C-alpha positions in Angstrom: 0.0 0.0 0.1 1.5 3.2 -1.2 0.9 6.3 1.3 0.4 9.8 -0.2 1.9 12.4 1.5 2.1 16.0 0.8 3.7 19.0 2.2 1.2 21.1 3.8 3.4 24.0 5.3 5.2 24.6 8.5 5.1 26.4 11.9 7.9 27.3 14.3 9.9 29.7 16.5 12.1 32.4 14.9 13.3 35.6 14.9 11.6 38.1 12.6 13.9 40.4 10.7 11.8 43.5 11.6 11.7 42.3 15.6 15.3 40.4 16.0 15.3 40.6 19.7 12.0 39.1 19.9 10.9 35.3 19.6 8.0 35.1 16.9 5.7 31.9 16.2 5.0 31.6 12.6 3.3 29.5 10.2 2.9 29.2 6.4 0.3 26.9 4.9 -0.7 25.9 1.4 -3.9 27.2 0.5 -5.5 23.5 0.6 -4.8 23.3 4.2 -6.7 26.4 5.1 -9.6 26.3 7.3 -8.9 23.2 8.9 -7.5 24.3 12.2 -4.1 23.3 11.2 -2.5 26.6 12.0 -3.9 26.9 15.3 -2.9 23.3 16.6 0.5 23.9 15.4 0.8 27.5 16.8 -0.6 26.2 20.2 2.1 23.5 20.1 4.8 26.1 19.5 3.2 28.6 22.1 3.5 25.7 24.6 7.2 24.9 23.7 8.1 28.5 23.8 6.8 29.0 27.5 6.7 25.3 29.0 10.0 24.1 27.6 12.1 27.1 26.6 11.3 29.3 29.5 10.5 32.3 27.3 8.8 35.4 28.8 7.1 36.6 25.8 6.5 35.7 22.4 5.0 37.6 19.3 3.5 36.8 15.8 3.7 38.9 13.1 1.3 39.6 10.1 0.2 42.2 7.5 -2.3 44.3 8.5 -4.7 42.8 6.0 -4.2 39.0 6.9 -7.3 38.5 9.1 -6.9 34.6 9.3 -3.9 35.0 11.1 -5.1 37.5 13.4 -8.1 34.8 14.3 -5.2 32.3 14.9 -3.2 34.8 17.3 -6.3 35.6 19.2 -6.9 31.8 19.7 -3.5 31.5 21.3 -4.2 34.3 23.5 -2.3 37.1 22.0 -3.4 40.7 21.8 -2.2 43.4 19.4 1.3 44.8 20.5 2.0 47.2 17.8 0.0 48.0 14.8 0.8 49.4 11.2 4.4 49.0 11.7 6.3 49.9 8.3 8.6 47.0 7.3 10.1 47.0 3.6 6.7 47.1 1.6 4.4 46.0 4.2 2.4 47.3 7.1 2.6 44.9 9.8 0.5 44.1 12.9 2.2 42.6 15.5 0.6 40.4 18.3 2.3 39.5 21.6 1.7 37.2 24.6 3.4 37.2 28.0 4.1 33.9 29.8 1.5 33.6 32.4 2.3 33.7 36.1 2.6 30.6 38.0 -0.3 29.9 40.0 0.0 30.6 43.9 -1.2 27.7 46.3 
């Protein structure tokens, strides 16, 4: 039996050129993979890795001002707008951020 495999995209942590001192969650998916929850699922895993394993204090996610699909994913991660309408090369960027939650007191 031959399995069909197709690359649908990627997600991960990196440093965006516009914000080199910040760690960004980013994703890029092929159009046929849109609308299935893959970006959210992958980004949640990256968020948890950033906070729970790497111990980061803050993460960001960067998109263009018009990319409402990515805004929704960022909001599902618990992120909120940190900076808006940031000029970068030929784009206007919207940047979301999320601070690591404080530990619960017992």
